[in-house]
N, C-alpha and C positions, 0 to 999 in steps of 0.2 A: 518486497513487503510483507511477506509469510513466508514461514517453512516451519516445515514438523521433523520430527526422526525418533521415533522409537524403537531406542537399538538393545536386544540384549545382550546383558554381560556376557563373559565369553571367561566360563568356565580349567579349570588344570587339563591340557595339552597332557593324552596320553602317548605310550613309544608307539604310535604311529607314528606321532605328528601333527595329529588331527584335533578337532577339539574335546574333551568329553563330557557328554551336556547326559548327566544321567536322566533329569525332570525337562520336559519339556516344560519352555514358562509358558506361564494361565495367561489364557487369553485375555486383549484387550479390550475392548468397546467404544466406538468414539460416537459423537453424538450426529447419528447419518438417521434421512427419514427417506419415506419413498412418497412424489409427489406429484401431481396432476399436474405438466407444464404450460401455457396454451400462450401462440399468439395466433392474432387476427383469427382465430377457430381453430388450426393446428393443437391438437394436443396428446403431449405427451410422459408417462409415467416417468421424473428423475428420479439419482439417486443424489439425493444435496448433502455434504456434513455443512453441520454449526459450529463456526469458529474463529473461536472470541479469543482468536494465536491471529488472527489475518485484520486488516483496517479493512478490508476493503471490500464488495461480493463479487463475484469471478461468475463467470458460467464457462465452457469448453466447446474449442468453435466448432469440432464437430459433433455436440448436442445443438444449439444456433443454430447449423446447418438442419441438421435433422425438422430444429422448429418452424425451421425458414424466419429467422429471425434476421434484419437485416440491423446494417446500425443505424443508430438515430442522431450518437455527438462521439465528437472522437479529445480524450483527452489525454495529456503527454502526466505519466509517470516516471519513480522511478522505484524501483522495482528490484529488491537484494531477495539471497535467500540465500543457504547456504553452500548449495551448488554454484554459488555465483555473489558472494559478498560485494564484490567489487558497485560502483554506483554504476547505474544505468538509465536512463533516462531512453521514457519508450514512448512513442504514440497507441492508442489501445485506442478501438472503438466501444461503443456502448452501446446495450444493446435495453430494451424493454420488454419482460415479461408476465405475464400471471399467477401467482399460485393458490391454487386452493387452499382450504383450511378443511377440518374436517363435519364442518357442521355445511359443508357448501360453497360459501361467502366465494369471494377471490383478491387479490391485491397485487398490487403492484412494486417491481419491485426494478432498480437498475442494475445492472452488473454489464462488467467488465470485460470485453469477448478476449478468451486467451487461446494456444493452444491446448496447454495440454495440467489439466489443474492435481490428475492422482491416476493411475489404473491399476487396477491390477491386485488390489488390496482383498488381506482376509477376508470374507465374507467371515462373520464373525456370528454373528444373527443368528443363529439355526434352531430349531426346535427346541429346544436339549434345557434354553432358558426358563420357557414356559416354566418348571418344574419349581425357578425358584418364589418360595414363600410372596413375599412383597412383591412383585411384581403383572404374578398369577391373573388376576382381575382386569390391569390397569391397557386400554387400548393406545397398544403403541405406533410411534408412527413409521417403523420401522417392520413389519413386520414377517414372523421368521422363515426361510426358505432353506430351501438344502444347495442357491450354489455358490460353489465356491468362491469363486473371488467378485471385487466388484468396481464397476469406474467410478469416479462421482460427478456427474455430470455437471454443478453448483457445488459454489461456495457461499455460504451467510457468514461474513464477516462481523465487525461488533458495528461496521456502520448501520446497521439491519436489525440484528441479531436481539435483539432490544423488544422491540418492539412484537417481536412471536415467540418470546418465554412468558408464560403466564403466574413459574412465583412455585407451583405446588412440587416441591420436592419429596421424592420416597429412597428414606437410604438407606441405604445394603450397600454390595456388590454385586452389577452395575447400583452407579446413583441414577433413581428416574427421577426428570425434571418434563411439569408437566409444557405443551405446547399450541396453538395452534390447528397442529398438525398430531396431534395423539403424544404422551409418555415417550421424548428423546432417552438411551440407554450410554450412559458410557461411564469409564471406569471400570477395573479386574472383572472378571464370571470366575467365581468359585466351583463348576463344576464338574465333574471326571473328566468332559473330553476337553481337552488341552489343544496346541497347538503343533502344526505339526513342526519333526524335530529339523525341515530341509529351509522353510520359512519364517524364515526368528526373526527375520529386523525390515522394516519401512520407511519408508521415505518419504514424501512427498513434498510436493515445492510447485508455486510458479512459472515457466517452462517461457525459456526466452522468445519473445512477443517480437513478431512481424511486423511490424508496418506498408499498410494498404493501402497506406490513402497518401500520396507523393503532394499532393495540394497543401496540406494540413502541415510536412513537414516545409515546403519554401517559409510560408505562415510562420514558423516558429521562426525560421532560419531570418528572413529577415524583422520579424522582433527583435530579435537581439543585435540587429547592424544599426550601426549608431549613426550612419544617415538617417533612417526615419524615425531620429529623436531631433534631427536637427543642428549637431553637432558635424559637421561637412566642412572641409574646408575650400571655401570657396577658390581663392587668391588662384590656382589652379589648380583644378577640378578636372581633367580630361588629361594631363602632364602626368608622364610615372613624377616619382617623388626625391626631392633633388639630395644631394648630401646637404649634412646638420650647417654647412661654412653657409653653404646657398639657401639652404630653407632661414634661417638667423637672419641673414641679408635682407632675403622675401618682408619677411616679419617685421624686422627694423621696423623696412623705405614705408607698407604699407598699416604696421599698424600700432607704431610707437613713438609718440609726438612725448617733445620738449615742456614747458611751460612753466617758466618761472625758475629751469634754474630745477624741477620735477616732473614726472615719468607720466604721459598719462597711455598704459593701455588698453586696448581694445578685445573682445573677443574673433579672434581670423577665421571664423566661420561666420560670426553672424554681422555683415556688415548692416553698418549707422543703425547697430542699436541705439537705444538710450543709455546714455549716463550714468553710469551705477550712481545711486548714492551713500554717497560715506559714515562710517560706522565712531565717525570719533565725539559725535554725543552720549551711542553706549558706553565705549573705552572708559572719556569721562565718568560716565557714573560708577563701575565696577571698579576705577582707575579709585573714585571717593568712597565708596563704603568699603574696599579694602583697607585705607587710611583710619574711615571710622575701627575696624578692626584689632587693629594692631595700639592705636590710642587705647582700649580697651582693656589687652592686655599687655599695657606697660601701666596703666595707674590701676588697673585690679590684679595681680599678676592668681590670681588662687581660682581666677575660673581656667586654668591651663590644667587645672587637679578636674 
């Protein structure tokens, strides 16, 4: 579905064999917000990531359990990420929660429930960002704190992203974008505080999803079963399939007839079906059209230019 990676470039290697990084890289902010989330009267403060690189929105199973959010639908999706680029269809439960806006109003959002979104990310939203002139007086969606790390509880993808973005942009480093929850910050931060040397890479992705709805799995398997759409051999449905010669003999005896030197073939899985209409008229019309085009090309060769 989506995957992100913010990987630092490697510098020259020292004599000890370790990477020599004279200056740790600049801090980078993601579009995160602290939002009150409510489900049936239960309210919790969530760390929400706004991500334009994801086409769907998600909630971690741990946070959904804290809210006592129950699934109300099940979807079958193909999840892909850097850690698992192969095709993998999963049945994923979906739930509905309510997000509280800055003005106190609430809006509902459908979220897919996954095991993990991201855990242990560096918290770069610290108090020193208030010294940046272009965001000094802005109401931030993610207030500064002294927390060292943060876990992403909810990820809002492009399916709902623009429902919450109001469009005002304050250019700078980081860039500030207005939303219904306050200003979202993203991009590098040019302050005196840098990221630590020992934590210079982050990767987060949707983890493998375990299906919790066996009945839905069975329904999906049944949907793709050819028998459910009428393509079923009714000549001998309960007998193991014979060899190809025996199958041909059975087919010719039950589904193949001759009339006026022409063969008439039936569908073996649909007895007593009406005779299919002939395509003679359609073939005749197409042939006549081709002859007309052929004649035009002979008498008017310049049409080929």
